[in-house]
A tleap script that builds the chain and sets N, CA, C and O, in Angstrom:
source leaprc.protein.ff14SB
mol = sequence {
  NMET THR HIE GLN SER ARG HIE PHE THR ALA
  ARG GLU VAL THR LEU LEU PRO THR PRO VAL
  ARG ARG PRO ARG VAL PRO VAL TRP VAL ALA
  SER PHE TRP PRO ARG ARG ALA PRO MET ARG
  ARG ALA ALA ARG TRP ASP GLY ALA VAL PRO
  LEU PHE THR SER ALA ASP HIE GLY GLN PRO
  PRO ALA ALA ALA GLU TYR ARG GLU LEU VAL
  GLU TYR VAL ASN ALA GLN ARG GLY GLU ARG
  ARG SER GLU PRO PHE GLU PHE VAL VAL GLY
  GLY VAL SER ARG ALA ASP PRO ALA ARG THR
  ARG ASP LEU LEU GLY PRO LEU ARG ASP ALA
  GLY ALA CTHR
}
set mol.1.N position { 136.045 -21.444 244.771 }
set mol.1.CA position { 136.193 -21.194 243.358 }
set mol.1.C position { 135.883 -22.493 242.614 }
set mol.1.O position { 136.320 -23.574 243.009 }
set mol.2.N position { 135.133 -22.363 241.549 }
set mol.2.CA position { 134.836 -23.495 240.683 }
set mol.2.C position { 135.158 -23.086 239.256 }
set mol.2.O position { 134.842 -21.975 238.831 }
set mol.3.N position { 135.784 -23.988 238.526 }
set mol.3.CA position { 136.150 -23.721 237.131 }
set mol.3.C position { 135.902 -24.977 236.332 }
set mol.3.O position { 136.241 -26.080 236.761 }
set mol.4.N position { 135.303 -24.800 235.158 }
set mol.4.CA position { 135.136 -25.923 234.252 }
set mol.4.C position { 135.422 -25.456 232.837 }
set mol.4.O position { 134.856 -24.470 232.364 }
set mol.5.N position { 136.314 -26.182 232.166 }
set mol.5.CA position { 136.626 -25.906 230.772 }
set mol.5.C position { 136.787 -27.232 230.054 }
set mol.5.O position { 136.618 -28.298 230.647 }
set mol.6.N position { 137.104 -27.158 228.811 }
set mol.6.CA position { 137.246 -28.364 228.005 }
set mol.6.C position { 138.321 -29.305 228.544 }
set mol.6.O position { 138.179 -30.525 228.462 }
set mol.7.N position { 139.399 -28.737 229.097 }
set mol.7.CA position { 140.536 -29.552 229.516 }
set mol.7.C position { 140.712 -29.678 231.021 }
set mol.7.O position { 141.511 -30.494 231.481 }
set mol.8.N position { 139.979 -28.887 231.793 }
set mol.8.CA position { 140.249 -28.868 233.227 }
set mol.8.C position { 138.991 -28.516 234.001 }
set mol.8.O position { 138.242 -27.619 233.615 }
set mol.9.N position { 138.765 -29.235 235.107 }
set mol.9.CA position { 137.660 -28.930 236.006 }
set mol.9.C position { 138.185 -28.883 237.431 }
set mol.9.O position { 138.939 -29.760 237.852 }
set mol.10.N position { 137.784 -27.858 238.170 }
set mol.10.CA position { 138.111 -27.734 239.596 }
set mol.10.C position { 136.834 -27.291 240.295 }
set mol.10.O position { 136.222 -26.291 239.919 }
set mol.11.N position { 136.440 -28.043 241.315 }
set mol.11.CA position { 135.190 -27.741 242.019 }
set mol.11.C position { 135.473 -27.344 243.455 }
set mol.11.O position { 136.221 -28.010 244.171 }
set mol.12.N position { 134.858 -26.243 243.860 }
set mol.12.CA position { 134.904 -25.774 245.241 }
set mol.12.C position { 136.329 -25.741 245.792 }
set mol.12.O position { 136.618 -26.319 246.840 }
set mol.13.N position { 137.194 -25.066 245.079 }
set mol.13.CA position { 138.603 -24.942 245.477 }
set mol.13.C position { 138.796 -23.655 246.267 }
set mol.13.O position { 138.277 -22.602 245.895 }
set mol.14.N position { 139.534 -23.749 247.341 }
set mol.14.CA position { 139.913 -22.572 248.119 }
set mol.14.C position { 141.422 -22.455 248.060 }
set mol.14.O position { 142.129 -23.403 248.402 }
set mol.15.N position { 141.920 -21.325 247.637 }
set mol.15.CA position { 143.359 -21.098 247.554 }
set mol.15.C position { 143.823 -20.430 248.847 }
set mol.15.O position { 143.393 -19.325 249.177 }
set mol.16.N position { 144.697 -21.111 249.564 }
set mol.16.CA position { 145.202 -20.606 250.835 }
set mol.16.C position { 146.709 -20.696 250.854 }
set mol.16.O position { 147.259 -21.601 250.226 }
set mol.17.N position { 147.393 -19.831 251.522 }
set mol.17.CA position { 146.838 -18.681 252.223 }
set mol.17.C position { 146.426 -17.606 251.224 }
set mol.17.O position { 146.895 -17.588 250.086 }
set mol.18.N position { 145.565 -16.731 251.652 }
set mol.18.CA position { 145.150 -15.639 250.789 }
set mol.18.C position { 146.309 -14.656 250.648 }
set mol.18.O position { 147.091 -14.495 251.586 }
set mol.19.N position { 146.435 -14.004 249.511 }
set mol.19.CA position { 147.542 -13.069 249.316 }
set mol.19.C position { 147.493 -11.911 250.305 }
set mol.19.O position { 146.418 -11.416 250.643 }
set mol.20.N position { 148.656 -11.489 250.762 }
set mol.20.CA position { 148.758 -10.325 251.631 }
set mol.20.C position { 148.601 -9.062 250.799 }
set mol.20.O position { 148.032 -8.071 251.256 }
set mol.21.N position { 149.108 -9.107 249.582 }
set mol.21.CA position { 149.079 -7.948 248.682 }
set mol.21.C position { 147.650 -7.633 248.278 }
set mol.21.O position { 146.913 -8.531 247.870 }
set mol.22.N position { 147.252 -6.393 248.381 }
set mol.22.CA position { 145.912 -5.969 248.020 }
set mol.22.C position { 145.972 -4.919 246.921 }
set mol.22.O position { 146.871 -4.079 246.955 }
set mol.23.N position { 145.083 -4.919 245.967 }
set mol.23.CA position { 143.878 -5.729 245.945 }
set mol.23.C position { 144.112 -7.151 245.445 }
set mol.23.O position { 143.211 -7.986 245.524 }
set mol.24.N position { 145.319 -7.439 244.926 }
set mol.24.CA position { 145.642 -8.770 244.395 }
set mol.24.C position { 147.144 -8.839 244.228 }
set mol.24.O position { 147.850 -7.843 244.384 }
set mol.25.N position { 147.621 -10.023 243.909 }
set mol.25.CA position { 149.041 -10.144 243.605 }
set mol.25.C position { 149.314 -9.461 242.270 }
set mol.25.O position { 148.427 -9.415 241.417 }
set mol.26.N position { 150.513 -8.933 242.068 }
set mol.26.CA position { 150.823 -8.299 240.781 }
set mol.26.C position { 150.794 -9.321 239.638 }
set mol.26.O position { 151.176 -10.479 239.812 }
set mol.27.N position { 150.343 -8.877 238.495 }
set mol.27.CA position { 150.318 -9.707 237.297 }
set mol.27.C position { 151.349 -9.159 236.325 }
set mol.27.O position { 151.262 -8.009 235.893 }
set mol.28.N position { 152.324 -9.989 235.984 }
set mol.28.CA position { 153.346 -9.632 235.005 }
set mol.28.C position { 153.122 -10.511 233.779 }
set mol.28.O position { 153.027 -11.732 233.902 }
set mol.29.N position { 153.039 -9.910 232.620 }
set mol.29.CA position { 152.770 -10.633 231.371 }
set mol.29.C position { 154.080 -10.846 230.623 }
set mol.29.O position { 154.860 -9.914 230.428 }
set mol.30.N position { 154.305 -12.089 230.207 }
set mol.30.CA position { 155.518 -12.436 229.461 }
set mol.30.C position { 155.186 -12.615 227.980 }
set mol.30.O position { 154.104 -13.075 227.616 }
set mol.31.N position { 156.138 -12.243 227.149 }
set mol.31.CA position { 155.982 -12.436 225.706 }
set mol.31.C position { 157.293 -12.139 225.010 }
set mol.31.O position { 158.211 -11.557 225.589 }
set mol.32.N position { 157.360 -12.548 223.764 }
set mol.32.CA position { 158.512 -12.219 222.928 }
set mol.32.C position { 158.289 -10.870 222.267 }
set mol.32.O position { 157.275 -10.650 221.604 }
set mol.33.N position { 159.232 -9.982 222.451 }
set mol.33.CA position { 159.240 -8.701 221.754 }
set mol.33.C position { 159.928 -8.933 220.424 }
set mol.33.O position { 160.977 -9.576 220.408 }
set mol.34.N position { 159.412 -8.457 219.323 }
set mol.34.CA position { 158.523 -7.319 219.130 }
set mol.34.C position { 157.047 -7.654 218.922 }
set mol.34.O position { 156.355 -6.888 218.252 }
set mol.35.N position { 156.538 -8.748 219.458 }
set mol.35.CA position { 155.092 -9.015 219.353 }
set mol.35.C position { 154.352 -7.991 220.210 }
set mol.35.O position { 154.541 -7.928 221.425 }
set mol.36.N position { 153.528 -7.211 219.575 }
set mol.36.CA position { 152.917 -6.064 220.254 }
set mol.36.C position { 151.635 -6.400 221.018 }
set mol.36.O position { 151.384 -5.798 222.063 }
set mol.37.N position { 150.828 -7.326 220.541 }
set mol.37.CA position { 149.553 -7.622 221.219 }
set mol.37.C position { 149.763 -8.045 222.680 }
set mol.37.O position { 149.061 -7.530 223.551 }
set mol.38.N position { 150.691 -8.955 222.988 }
set mol.38.CA position { 150.896 -9.295 224.398 }
set mol.38.C position { 151.425 -8.127 225.219 }
set mol.38.O position { 151.133 -8.034 226.411 }
set mol.39.N position { 152.189 -7.242 224.611 }
set mol.39.CA position { 152.682 -6.085 225.348 }
set mol.39.C position { 151.572 -5.059 225.600 }
set mol.39.O position { 151.609 -4.335 226.595 }
set mol.40.N position { 150.586 -4.997 224.699 }
set mol.40.CA position { 149.406 -4.161 224.973 }
set mol.40.C position { 148.651 -4.747 226.169 }
set mol.40.O position { 148.155 -4.010 227.020 }
set mol.41.N position { 148.570 -6.082 226.223 }
set mol.41.CA position { 147.922 -6.749 227.353 }
set mol.41.C position { 148.701 -6.467 228.636 }
set mol.41.O position { 148.102 -6.169 229.669 }
set mol.42.N position { 150.018 -6.559 228.579 }
set mol.42.CA position { 150.846 -6.277 229.755 }
set mol.42.C position { 150.603 -4.872 230.266 }
set mol.42.O position { 150.595 -4.646 231.477 }
set mol.43.N position { 150.406 -3.927 229.367 }
set mol.43.CA position { 150.205 -2.522 229.743 }
set mol.43.C position { 148.970 -2.336 230.617 }
set mol.43.O position { 148.876 -1.355 231.353 }
set mol.44.N position { 148.032 -3.262 230.542 }
set mol.44.CA position { 146.814 -3.178 231.359 }
set mol.44.C position { 147.022 -3.754 232.757 }
set mol.44.O position { 146.142 -3.633 233.609 }
set mol.45.N position { 148.169 -4.378 233.004 }
set mol.45.CA position { 148.413 -5.036 234.281 }
set mol.45.C position { 149.537 -4.334 235.042 }
set mol.45.O position { 149.572 -3.106 235.112 }
set mol.46.N position { 150.452 -5.116 235.610 }
set mol.46.CA position { 151.429 -4.556 236.554 }
set mol.46.C position { 152.880 -4.662 236.096 }
set mol.46.O position { 153.768 -4.079 236.718 }
set mol.47.N position { 153.128 -5.394 235.023 }
set mol.47.CA position { 154.501 -5.524 234.591 }
set mol.47.C position { 154.632 -6.350 233.336 }
set mol.47.O position { 153.699 -7.028 232.908 }
set mol.48.N position { 155.827 -6.275 232.752 }
set mol.48.CA position { 156.147 -7.025 231.540 }
set mol.48.C position { 157.431 -7.808 231.777 }
set mol.48.O position { 158.396 -7.295 232.345 }
set mol.49.N position { 157.423 -9.042 231.336 }
set mol.49.CA position { 158.605 -9.902 231.382 }
set mol.49.C position { 158.932 -10.247 229.934 }
set mol.49.O position { 158.564 -11.318 229.450 }
set mol.50.N position { 159.620 -9.347 229.244 }
set mol.50.CA position { 159.858 -9.568 227.824 }
set mol.50.C position { 161.022 -10.515 227.562 }
set mol.50.O position { 162.049 -10.481 228.239 }
set mol.51.N position { 160.827 -11.342 226.577 }
set mol.51.CA position { 161.908 -12.103 225.963 }
set mol.51.C position { 162.108 -11.469 224.598 }
set mol.51.O position { 161.195 -10.845 224.057 }
set mol.52.N position { 163.280 -11.625 224.050 }
set mol.52.CA position { 163.584 -10.936 222.790 }
set mol.52.C position { 163.964 -11.953 221.722 }
set mol.52.O position { 164.838 -12.794 221.930 }
set mol.53.N position { 163.301 -11.864 220.585 }
set mol.53.CA position { 163.621 -12.779 219.492 }
set mol.53.C position { 165.044 -12.558 219.004 }
set mol.53.O position { 165.625 -13.436 218.367 }
set mol.54.N position { 165.608 -11.396 219.296 }
set mol.54.CA position { 166.962 -11.067 218.842 }
set mol.54.C position { 168.055 -11.511 219.820 }
set mol.54.O position { 169.238 -11.419 219.494 }
set mol.55.N position { 167.683 -11.989 221.013 }
set mol.55.CA position { 168.679 -12.353 222.026 }
set mol.55.C position { 168.483 -13.803 222.449 }
set mol.55.O position { 167.378 -14.208 222.807 }
set mol.56.N position { 169.560 -14.581 222.406 }
set mol.56.CA position { 169.496 -15.961 222.864 }
set mol.56.C position { 169.282 -16.000 224.372 }
set mol.56.O position { 169.536 -15.017 225.068 }
set mol.57.N position { 168.810 -17.151 224.875 }
set mol.57.CA position { 168.599 -17.319 226.314 }
set mol.57.C position { 169.892 -17.005 227.071 }
set mol.57.O position { 170.968 -17.489 226.720 }
set mol.58.N position { 169.763 -16.196 228.103 }
set mol.58.CA position { 170.923 -15.828 228.902 }
set mol.58.C position { 171.724 -14.669 228.354 }
set mol.58.O position { 172.697 -14.237 228.971 }
set mol.59.N position { 171.326 -14.163 227.202 }
set mol.59.CA position { 172.003 -13.018 226.592 }
set mol.59.C position { 171.122 -11.789 226.728 }
set mol.59.O position { 169.911 -11.875 226.525 }
set mol.60.N position { 171.701 -10.656 227.063 }
set mol.60.CA position { 170.876 -9.457 227.200 }
set mol.60.C position { 170.445 -8.925 225.832 }
set mol.60.O position { 171.168 -9.071 224.847 }
set mol.61.N position { 169.271 -8.312 225.779 }
set mol.61.CA position { 168.874 -7.659 224.544 }
set mol.61.C position { 169.648 -6.352 224.397 }
set mol.61.O position { 170.234 -5.854 225.358 }
set mol.62.N position { 169.644 -5.818 223.210 }
set mol.62.CA position { 170.261 -4.508 222.987 }
set mol.62.C position { 169.469 -3.459 223.757 }
set mol.62.O position { 168.239 -3.496 223.787 }
set mol.63.N position { 170.184 -2.523 224.379 }
set mol.63.CA position { 169.525 -1.469 225.163 }
set mol.63.C position { 168.551 -0.677 224.305 }
set mol.63.O position { 167.483 -0.297 224.786 }
set mol.64.N position { 168.888 -0.419 223.053 }
set mol.64.CA position { 167.993 0.338 222.169 }
set mol.64.C position { 166.684 -0.425 221.948 }
set mol.64.O position { 165.614 0.181 221.883 }
set mol.65.N position { 166.767 -1.736 221.833 }
set mol.65.CA position { 165.564 -2.538 221.642 }
set mol.65.C position { 164.725 -2.555 222.930 }
set mol.65.O position { 163.496 -2.505 222.874 }
set mol.66.N position { 165.389 -2.625 224.075 }
set mol.66.CA position { 164.667 -2.585 225.339 }
set mol.66.C position { 163.963 -1.240 225.505 }
set mol.66.O position { 162.818 -1.184 225.951 }
set mol.67.N position { 164.649 -0.165 225.146 }
set mol.67.CA position { 164.063 1.176 225.224 }
set mol.67.C position { 162.820 1.269 224.325 }
set mol.67.O position { 161.813 1.863 224.710 }
set mol.68.N position { 162.899 0.682 223.133 }
set mol.68.CA position { 161.748 0.674 222.214 }
set mol.68.C position { 160.554 -0.026 222.875 }
set mol.68.O position { 159.427 0.463 222.794 }
set mol.69.N position { 160.794 -1.155 223.520 }
set mol.69.CA position { 159.744 -1.883 224.225 }
set mol.69.C position { 159.128 -1.020 225.325 }
set mol.69.O position { 157.906 -0.900 225.409 }
set mol.70.N position { 159.972 -0.416 226.169 }
set mol.70.CA position { 159.492 0.412 227.283 }
set mol.70.C position { 158.656 1.574 226.759 }
set mol.70.O position { 157.591 1.863 227.305 }
set mol.71.N position { 159.118 2.232 225.726 }
set mol.71.CA position { 158.370 3.356 225.154 }
set mol.71.C position { 157.020 2.892 224.613 }
set mol.71.O position { 156.010 3.573 224.792 }
set mol.72.N position { 157.002 1.734 223.951 }
set mol.72.CA position { 155.755 1.210 223.404 }
set mol.72.C position { 154.757 0.905 224.525 }
set mol.72.O position { 153.602 1.327 224.466 }
set mol.73.N position { 155.203 0.177 225.533 }
set mol.73.CA position { 154.298 -0.199 226.624 }
set mol.73.C position { 153.820 1.049 227.363 }
set mol.73.O position { 152.633 1.169 227.668 }
set mol.74.N position { 154.722 1.969 227.649 }
set mol.74.CA position { 154.309 3.191 228.341 }
set mol.74.C position { 153.273 3.968 227.538 }
set mol.74.O position { 152.346 4.538 228.114 }
set mol.75.N position { 153.416 3.998 226.236 }
set mol.75.CA position { 152.431 4.681 225.396 }
set mol.75.C position { 151.068 3.990 225.487 }
set mol.75.O position { 150.030 4.647 225.403 }
set mol.76.N position { 151.072 2.667 225.658 }
set mol.76.CA position { 149.830 1.909 225.766 }
set mol.76.C position { 149.168 2.084 227.133 }
set mol.76.O position { 147.967 1.848 227.266 }
set mol.77.N position { 149.916 2.486 228.131 }
set mol.77.CA position { 149.384 2.596 229.495 }
set mol.77.C position { 148.481 3.802 229.693 }
set mol.77.O position { 147.674 3.815 230.623 }
set mol.78.N position { 148.596 4.811 228.845 }
set mol.78.CA position { 147.698 5.960 228.914 }
set mol.78.C position { 147.643 6.574 230.299 }
set mol.78.O position { 148.675 6.942 230.861 }
set mol.79.N position { 146.432 6.687 230.859 }
set mol.79.CA position { 146.236 7.308 232.161 }
set mol.79.C position { 146.898 6.528 233.297 }
set mol.79.O position { 147.181 7.092 234.354 }
set mol.80.N position { 147.139 5.257 233.088 }
set mol.80.CA position { 147.761 4.428 234.129 }
set mol.80.C position { 149.275 4.603 234.181 }
set mol.80.O position { 149.943 3.975 235.002 }
set mol.81.N position { 149.812 5.438 233.325 }
set mol.81.CA position { 151.275 5.579 233.241 }
set mol.81.C position { 151.907 6.027 234.559 }
set mol.81.O position { 153.074 5.723 234.808 }
set mol.82.N position { 151.175 6.731 235.394 }
set mol.82.CA position { 151.721 7.185 236.678 }
set mol.82.C position { 151.696 6.079 237.740 }
set mol.82.O position { 152.314 6.231 238.794 }
set mol.83.N position { 151.001 4.979 237.483 }
set mol.83.CA position { 150.946 3.863 238.432 }
set mol.83.C position { 152.209 3.012 238.307 }
set mol.83.O position { 152.827 2.977 237.244 }
set mol.84.N position { 152.597 2.328 239.385 }
set mol.84.CA position { 153.790 1.476 239.326 }
set mol.84.C position { 153.670 0.407 238.238 }
set mol.84.O position { 152.596 -0.144 238.002 }
set mol.85.N position { 154.789 0.134 237.590 }
set mol.85.CA position { 154.842 -0.883 236.540 }
set mol.85.C position { 156.268 -1.407 236.497 }
set mol.85.O position { 157.220 -0.628 236.554 }
set mol.86.N position { 156.420 -2.716 236.398 }
set mol.86.CA position { 157.746 -3.329 236.378 }
set mol.86.C position { 158.102 -3.784 234.968 }
set mol.86.O position { 157.294 -4.403 234.275 }
set mol.87.N position { 159.321 -3.465 234.559 }
set mol.87.CA position { 159.902 -3.989 233.322 }
set mol.87.C position { 161.042 -4.896 233.748 }
set mol.87.O position { 162.066 -4.424 234.242 }
set mol.88.N position { 160.870 -6.191 233.560 }
set mol.88.CA position { 161.782 -7.198 234.075 }
set mol.88.C position { 162.816 -7.579 233.024 }
set mol.88.O position { 162.527 -7.608 231.828 }
set mol.89.N position { 164.024 -7.868 233.495 }
set mol.89.CA position { 165.043 -8.500 232.655 }
set mol.89.C position { 165.331 -9.836 233.315 }
set mol.89.O position { 165.787 -9.879 234.458 }
set mol.90.N position { 165.073 -10.910 232.618 }
set mol.90.CA position { 165.253 -12.227 233.218 }
set mol.90.C position { 166.392 -13.005 232.599 }
set mol.90.O position { 166.706 -12.852 231.418 }
set mol.91.N position { 167.005 -13.843 233.416 }
set mol.91.CA position { 167.996 -14.785 232.930 }
set mol.91.C position { 169.330 -14.191 232.547 }
set mol.91.O position { 170.099 -14.824 231.824 }
set mol.92.N position { 169.629 -12.980 233.016 }
set mol.92.CA position { 170.878 -12.333 232.633 }
set mol.92.C position { 171.556 -11.826 233.904 }
set mol.92.O position { 171.120 -10.832 234.486 }
set mol.93.N position { 172.608 -12.495 234.330 }
set mol.93.CA position { 173.363 -12.012 235.489 }
set mol.93.C position { 174.744 -12.645 235.473 }
set mol.93.O position { 175.017 -13.576 234.716 }
set mol.94.N position { 175.576 -12.130 236.302 }
set mol.94.CA position { 176.938 -12.631 236.439 }
set mol.94.C position { 177.277 -12.677 237.921 }
set mol.94.O position { 176.688 -11.947 238.717 }
set mol.95.N position { 178.215 -13.524 238.292 }
set mol.95.CA position { 178.625 -13.621 239.688 }
set mol.95.C position { 179.424 -12.401 240.133 }
set mol.95.O position { 179.423 -12.058 241.315 }
set mol.96.N position { 180.094 -11.755 239.209 }
set mol.96.CA position { 180.922 -10.599 239.514 }
set mol.96.C position { 180.058 -9.337 239.505 }
set mol.96.O position { 179.553 -8.956 238.449 }
set mol.97.N position { 179.871 -8.668 240.671 }
set mol.97.CA position { 178.995 -7.490 240.730 }
set mol.97.C position { 179.375 -6.385 239.739 }
set mol.97.O position { 178.491 -5.735 239.180 }
set mol.98.N position { 180.659 -6.164 239.515 }
set mol.98.CA position { 181.066 -5.116 238.572 }
set mol.98.C position { 180.612 -5.464 237.153 }
set mol.98.O position { 180.119 -4.602 236.426 }
set mol.99.N position { 180.778 -6.714 236.767 }
set mol.99.CA position { 180.334 -7.131 235.425 }
set mol.99.C position { 178.816 -7.075 235.315 }
set mol.99.O position { 178.276 -6.744 234.260 }
set mol.100.N position { 178.124 -7.402 236.420 }
set mol.100.CA position { 176.666 -7.334 236.407 }
set mol.100.C position { 176.208 -5.903 236.188 }
set mol.100.O position { 175.286 -5.662 235.409 }
set mol.101.N position { 176.844 -4.941 236.868 }
set mol.101.CA position { 176.494 -3.525 236.666 }
set mol.101.C position { 176.723 -3.127 235.217 }
set mol.101.O position { 175.897 -2.437 234.620 }
set mol.102.N position { 177.853 -3.565 234.646 }
set mol.102.CA position { 178.149 -3.233 233.245 }
set mol.102.C position { 177.114 -3.835 232.305 }
set mol.102.O position { 176.755 -3.229 231.296 }
set mol.103.N position { 176.641 -5.020 232.638 }
set mol.103.CA position { 175.680 -5.730 231.804 }
set mol.103.C position { 174.278 -5.132 231.927 }
set mol.103.O position { 173.601 -4.903 230.925 }
set mol.104.N position { 173.853 -4.884 233.170 }
set mol.104.CA position { 172.480 -4.438 233.403 }
set mol.104.C position { 172.304 -2.930 233.385 }
set mol.104.O position { 171.191 -2.441 233.192 }
set mol.105.N position { 173.393 -2.179 233.584 }
set mol.105.CA position { 173.302 -0.723 233.618 }
set mol.105.C position { 172.624 -0.133 232.398 }
set mol.105.O position { 171.705 0.672 232.547 }
set mol.106.N position { 173.048 -0.507 231.184 }
set mol.106.CA position { 172.389 0.043 229.992 }
set mol.106.C position { 170.909 -0.331 229.894 }
set mol.106.O position { 170.106 0.450 229.384 }
set mol.107.N position { 170.544 -1.526 230.382 }
set mol.107.CA position { 169.142 -1.919 230.354 }
set mol.107.C position { 168.334 -1.129 231.382 }
set mol.107.O position { 167.191 -0.753 231.121 }
set mol.108.N position { 168.924 -0.881 232.543 }
set mol.108.CA position { 168.281 -0.019 233.542 }
set mol.108.C position { 168.054 1.375 232.950 }
set mol.108.O position { 166.977 1.956 233.086 }
set mol.109.N position { 169.087 1.894 232.295 }
set mol.109.CA position { 168.971 3.216 231.695 }
set mol.109.C position { 167.912 3.251 230.589 }
set mol.109.O position { 167.344 4.303 230.297 }
set mol.110.N position { 167.655 2.098 229.982 }
set mol.110.CA position { 166.632 1.989 228.932 }
set mol.110.C position { 165.231 1.810 229.497 }
set mol.110.O position { 164.246 1.868 228.760 }
set mol.111.N position { 165.140 1.590 230.826 }
set mol.111.CA position { 163.821 1.497 231.453 }
set mol.111.C position { 163.552 0.240 232.238 }
set mol.111.O position { 162.495 0.132 232.860 }
set mol.112.N position { 164.469 -0.728 232.240 }
set mol.112.CA position { 164.264 -1.944 233.034 }
set mol.112.C position { 164.253 -1.579 234.509 }
set mol.112.O position { 165.070 -0.777 234.961 }
set mol.113.N position { 163.336 -2.162 235.254 }
set mol.113.CA position { 163.256 -1.878 236.684 }
set mol.113.C position { 163.847 -3.000 237.495 }
set mol.113.O position { 163.865 -2.930 238.724 }
savepdb mol mol.pdb
quit
């Protein structure tokens, strides 16, 4: 692989080991919701890693807002809607499994995978 751009050049690079996953590794697109353009881009790939302008780092978004995101992305997926797609919730967990279920359960029900 060779790449040349204004800020970076790489010549004759081989990335090893080659991925086991075929046809390629999954691509998950991250962005702040409710920005829609990056979520349209995510819909063309394998997953979305949304951050929410309404939720501070480490705080879960509202389940209704997460559901809105999932519905929007699924609508953008069109014919690909039957293919696997991941909706990630990042940075939100607790050491206590019961509290984690209480925290993540509503987001799972809203479509988080």
